[in-house]
C-alpha positions in Angstrom: 0.0 0.0 0.0 1.4 3.4 -1.0 1.9 6.1 1.7 0.9 9.6 0.5 2.6 12.8 1.5 0.3 15.9 1.0 1.5 19.4 0.8 -1.1 22.2 0.8 -0.2 25.6 -0.5 -1.0 29.1 0.9 -4.3 29.4 -1.0 -5.5 26.1 0.3 -5.2 27.2 3.9 -6.3 30.8 3.4 -10.1 30.5 3.8 -12.7 28.5 5.6 -13.7 26.8 2.4 -10.1 25.7 1.7 -9.5 24.5 5.2 -12.6 22.4 5.3 -11.6 20.8 2.0 -8.2 20.0 3.4 -9.8 18.2 6.4 -12.0 16.2 4.0 -9.0 15.2 1.8 -6.9 14.2 4.9 -9.6 11.6 6.0 -7.9 9.1 3.6 -5.9 6.8 5.9 -3.2 6.4 3.2 -2.3 10.1 3.6 0.3 9.8 6.2 2.1 13.2 6.2 0.6 16.7 5.7 2.9 19.7 4.9 1.3 23.1 5.2 2.4 26.6 3.9 1.6 29.9 5.6 -1.8 31.3 4.7 -1.9 33.1 1.3 -4.2 35.7 -0.1 -8.0 35.5 0.5 -8.7 38.1 -2.2 -6.6 40.1 -4.7 -5.8 43.0 -2.4 -4.9 40.8 0.5 -1.3 40.1 1.7 0.3 36.7 2.2 1.4 36.0 5.8 5.0 35.5 4.7 5.0 38.9 3.0 3.7 40.5 6.2 6.5 38.8 8.1 9.1 40.1 5.6 7.7 43.6 5.9 7.9 43.4 9.7 11.6 42.6 9.4 12.4 45.2 6.7 10.3 48.0 8.0 11.4 48.2 11.6 9.3 51.3 12.3 6.1 49.5 11.4 7.0 46.1 13.0 4.2 46.2 15.5 1.6 47.3 12.9 2.5 44.4 10.6 2.6 42.0 13.5 -0.8 43.0 14.6 -2.2 42.1 11.2 -0.5 38.7 11.5 -1.9 38.2 14.9 -5.4 39.2 13.8 -5.3 36.8 10.8 -4.3 33.7 12.8 -6.8 34.5 15.5 -9.5 34.7 12.8 -8.4 31.3 11.5 -8.7 29.8 15.0 -12.1 31.2 15.4 -13.3 29.9 12.0 -12.1 26.4 12.8 -13.1 26.6 16.5 -9.7 25.3 17.7 -7.9 26.1 20.9 -4.3 27.2 20.4 -2.6 29.6 22.8 -1.7 32.2 20.2 -0.9 34.9 22.7 1.8 32.8 24.2 3.2 31.9 20.7 3.2 35.6 19.6 5.0 36.7 22.7 7.6 34.0 22.3 8.2 34.9 18.6 8.6 38.6 19.3 10.9 38.1 22.2 13.1 35.6 20.4 13.3 37.7 17.3 14.2 40.8 19.4 17.0 38.9 21.1 18.5 37.0 18.2 17.6 39.1 15.2 17.2 36.0 13.0 15.1 36.9 10.0 14.8 33.3 9.0 13.2 32.5 12.3 10.7 35.3 11.8 9.9 34.4 8.2 9.3 30.7 9.1 6.6 31.5 11.8 3.8 31.6 9.3 4.2 27.9 8.5 4.9 27.1 12.1 1.7 28.8 13.4 -0.4 27.4 10.6 1.0 24.0 11.4 0.1 24.3 15.1 -3.5 25.3 14.2 -4.0 22.7 11.5 -2.6 19.9 13.7 -5.2 20.8 16.3 -8.0 21.0 13.7 -7.1 17.7 12.1 -6.2 15.9 15.4 -2.8 15.0 13.9 0.6 15.0 15.7 2.5 18.3 15.0 6.3 17.7 14.5 8.4 20.8 14.2 10.4 20.9 11.0 13.4 22.3 12.9 13.7 18.9 14.6 13.4 16.9 11.4 15.1 18.7 8.6 18.7 19.4 9.2 21.1 21.4 7.0 24.9 21.4 7.2 26.9 24.6 7.1 26.8 24.7 3.3 23.0 24.6 3.3 22.8 21.0 2.1 20.2 18.6 3.6 21.8 16.1 6.0 21.0 12.4 5.5 19.7 12.1 9.0 16.8 14.3 8.0 15.2 11.4 6.1 15.7 9.1 9.0 14.2 11.7 11.4 11.0 12.0 9.2 10.7 8.2 8.7 11.0 7.6 12.5 8.5 10.3 13.4 5.9 9.0 10.8 6.3 5.4 12.0 5.8 6.4 15.6 2.7 8.6 15.1 1.2 7.1 11.9 0.0 10.5 10.8 2.1 13.7 11.3 1.9 17.4 10.3 5.1 19.0 9.3 5.3 22.8 8.7 6.9 23.7 5.4 9.6 26.1 4.3 12.2 25.7 7.0 14.5 23.4 8.9 17.5 24.0 11.1 21.2 24.5 10.6 24.2 24.0 12.8 23.5 24.8 16.5 19.7 24.5 15.8 19.4 27.9 14.1 16.3 28.1 11.9 17.1 28.1 8.2 14.4 28.9 5.6 14.4 27.7 2.1 13.7 29.9 -0.9 10.1 31.1 -1.5 7.9 28.2 -2.4 10.1 26.1 -0.1 7.1 24.2 1.4 7.2 22.2 -1.9 10.7 21.2 -1.0 9.7 20.1 2.5 7.0 17.9 0.9 9.6 16.4 -1.5 12.0 15.7 1.4 9.2 13.9 3.3 8.3 11.9 0.3 11.9 10.8 -0.3 12.1 9.8 3.4 9.1 7.4 3.2 9.3 4.0 1.4 6.8 3.4 -1.4 5.4 7.0 -1.2 3.5 9.3 -3.5 3.6 13.1 -3.3 0.4 15.0 -3.7 1.0 18.8 -4.1 -2.3 20.5 -3.5 -2.8 23.9 -5.0 -5.6 26.1 -6.5 -5.2 24.9 -10.2 -6.1 21.6 -11.8 -2.5 20.8 -12.7 0.4 21.9 -15.0 -0.7 23.9 -18.0 1.3 23.8 -21.3 1.2 27.6 -21.8 0.5 31.0 -20.2 -2.7 31.3 -22.3 -3.9 28.0 -20.9 -3.1 29.1 -17.3 -5.2 32.3 -17.8 -8.1 30.3 -19.2 -7.7 27.5 -16.6 -8.1 25.0 -19.3 -6.2 22.2 -21.1 -4.1 21.0 -18.1 -1.6 18.2 -18.9 -2.4 14.7 -17.8 1.4 14.0 -17.3 4.8 15.5 -17.6 8.3 14.3 -16.7 10.6 15.7 -14.0 13.2 16.9 -16.4 10.8 19.0 -18.4 9.0 20.4 -15.3 12.3 21.3 -13.7 13.2 23.3 -16.8 9.8 25.1 -16.9 9.8 25.8 -13.1 13.2 27.3 -13.3 11.9 29.8 -15.9 8.7 31.0 -14.3 6.2 28.1 -14.1 5.1 28.3 -10.5 3.3 24.9 -10.0 6.2 23.1 -8.3 9.5 24.4 -7.0 12.2 23.5 -9.4 14.5 22.1 -6.7 11.9 19.4 -5.9 12.3 17.6 -9.2 15.6 15.9 -8.5 14.6 15.0 -4.9 11.4 13.3 -6.2 12.9 11.2 -9.0 11.8 7.6 -8.5 8.6 8.8 -6.9 5.3 9.7 -8.4 4.0 13.3 -7.9 0.5 14.5 -8.6 -0.4 18.2 -8.8 -4.0 18.4 -7.5 -6.6 21.2 -6.9 -7.8 21.5 -3.3 -11.0 23.2 -4.6 -11.6 20.5 -7.3 -10.3 17.4 -5.7 -12.1 15.0 -8.1 -10.0 16.3 -10.9 -7.2 13.8 -11.8 -4.6 16.6 -11.9 -1.1 16.2 -13.6 1.0 13.2 -12.8 4.8 13.7 -12.8 7.1 10.8 -13.3 10.6 10.1 -14.6 9.3 8.4 -17.8 6.5 10.6 -19.0 7.0 11.8 -22.6 8.1 15.3 -23.5 5.3 17.6 -24.6 4.9 21.0 -26.2 5.1 23.5 -23.3 6.4 27.0 -22.5 6.6 29.4 -19.6 7.5 33.1 -19.2 9.5 34.8 -16.5 10.5 38.5 -16.0 14.1 38.4 -14.8 17.2 40.7 -14.8 20.4 40.7 -16.6 23.7 42.4 -15.8 26.9 42.8 -17.7 29.8 42.4 -15.3 33.4 41.7 -14.7 34.1 38.0 -13.9 36.5 38.4 -11.0 36.8 37.0 -7.5 35.0 39.9 -5.8 32.0 39.7 -8.1 31.8 35.9 -7.8 31.7 36.3 -4.1 29.0 39.0 -4.2 27.0 36.8 -6.6 27.1 33.9 -4.2 26.2 36.0 -1.2 23.3 37.7 -3.0 21.3 34.4 -3.2 19.7 35.0 -6.6 18.4 32.2 -8.8 20.8 32.1 -11.8 19.1 31.4 -15.1 22.0 31.6 -17.5 25.5 32.9 -17.9 26.8 34.1 -21.3 30.0 35.4 -22.8 29.5 37.3 -26.0 32.4 39.2 -27.7 34.2 39.0 -24.4 31.3 40.6 -22.4 30.0 38.5 -19.5 26.3 38.4 -19.0 24.3 37.0 -16.2 20.5 36.4 -16.1 18.8 35.8 -12.7 15.6 35.9 -10.7 15.3 37.5 -7.3 13.5 35.9 -4.4 11.6 38.1 -1.9 12.8 37.6 1.6 15.6 35.3 0.5 17.7 37.4 -1.9 20.3 39.6 -0.1 19.4 42.9 -1.8 22.2 44.8 -0.2 24.8 42.5 -1.6 23.0 42.3 -5.0 23.0 46.1 -5.2 26.8 46.1 -4.7 27.1 43.8 -7.7 24.7 45.9 -9.8 26.6 49.1 -8.9 29.8 47.6 -10.1 28.3 46.2 -13.4 28.4 47.9 -16.8 24.7 47.4 -17.5 21.5 46.3 -15.7 18.2 45.6 -17.6 15.0 43.7 -17.2 14.7 40.6 -19.3 11.7 38.7 -20.5 12.5 35.0 -20.8 10.3 32.5 -22.7 11.4 28.9 -21.9 10.0 26.4 -24.4 10.1 22.6 -24.7 9.9 22.3 -28.5 12.1 21.1 -31.4 12.1 24.7 -32.7 12.4 27.9 -30.6 12.5 31.4 -32.2 13.9 34.4 -30.4 16.5 37.1 -30.2 18.9 34.8 -28.3 18.8 31.0 -27.9 20.4 28.7 -25.4 19.6 25.1 -26.4 19.9 22.0 -24.4 18.5 18.8 -26.1 15.0 19.8 -27.1 14.7 22.6 -24.4 15.3 26.2 -25.5 15.3 29.6 -23.9 14.3 32.6 -25.9 15.5 35.8 -24.3 13.8 39.1 -25.2 15.2 42.3 -23.9 12.8 44.9 -22.4 13.9 48.3 -21.0 
């Protein structure tokens, strides 16, 4: 019998409707691990909890104002679900610890932590803190004992809830992943459990072959392979974090819609055929000197590098930034020392033919880079 790991995204846990659907989905006894994100937007003008936490850190003058919004949101969720979690105690602990240690990763991770506490109570499932399970070494790599920790915890409690997006580094310091990191938490849990399937629950019916299909919410793919999805995810497709794909090889992943759970979704495997797909991302490009100082700045800036080029002796670097994760201060130093800095529109296509101003081709996967000022 397969064991199922379920990850629910921010939209799935943002409203009463979504939360009730999560509870219904988790009644399946084969669903052994649930990973939750921080609450997302309830309506277009709303703010994600993680964004409020980032603003609380970056705008020190309005820390209390932003934190009050966070407190209010979680208290509303508790009232909606009629669960008893001592949030006042949790909020006091978070503010005190952040004030003492100034660890922004700790602050950014509290959305998943608090949502996990509430959902565990709501679902009557054992809460296990990610900081005790997922361990990173000093280079930010996942330690092998993380998988053993997860396997042991699941075997002991049968069903467990694991908050997404973070783990702990040396000396127990909280370390967050890049945005969308709850996907990675789910992938780590899946890899840890024998004969497991990963269900990634979101607010769409699966992976769509193009931007037009996403906007129309039609024509989702029945299947795709990990290699192709990793390529598309790196260049703007937001359905699954690109770093999950290698972790999940050998396992089956299904992208499912929390709000349309009867839909089959998109199945991701190693062997699915390549199909006609594309994605679009707005990124940045700099022309820079390739020296030791700039390489160090680039590493410290924590951007997602999309491509590096050398044309007529000029080095070019395309990258995506990541809110709350990218070190903007370091990135600005790199930009200030560069010759040129522009916005770049990137269309990544899986197709035998790709037309564009500039092509980088790998097998049947191509990147078309269109410059925009």
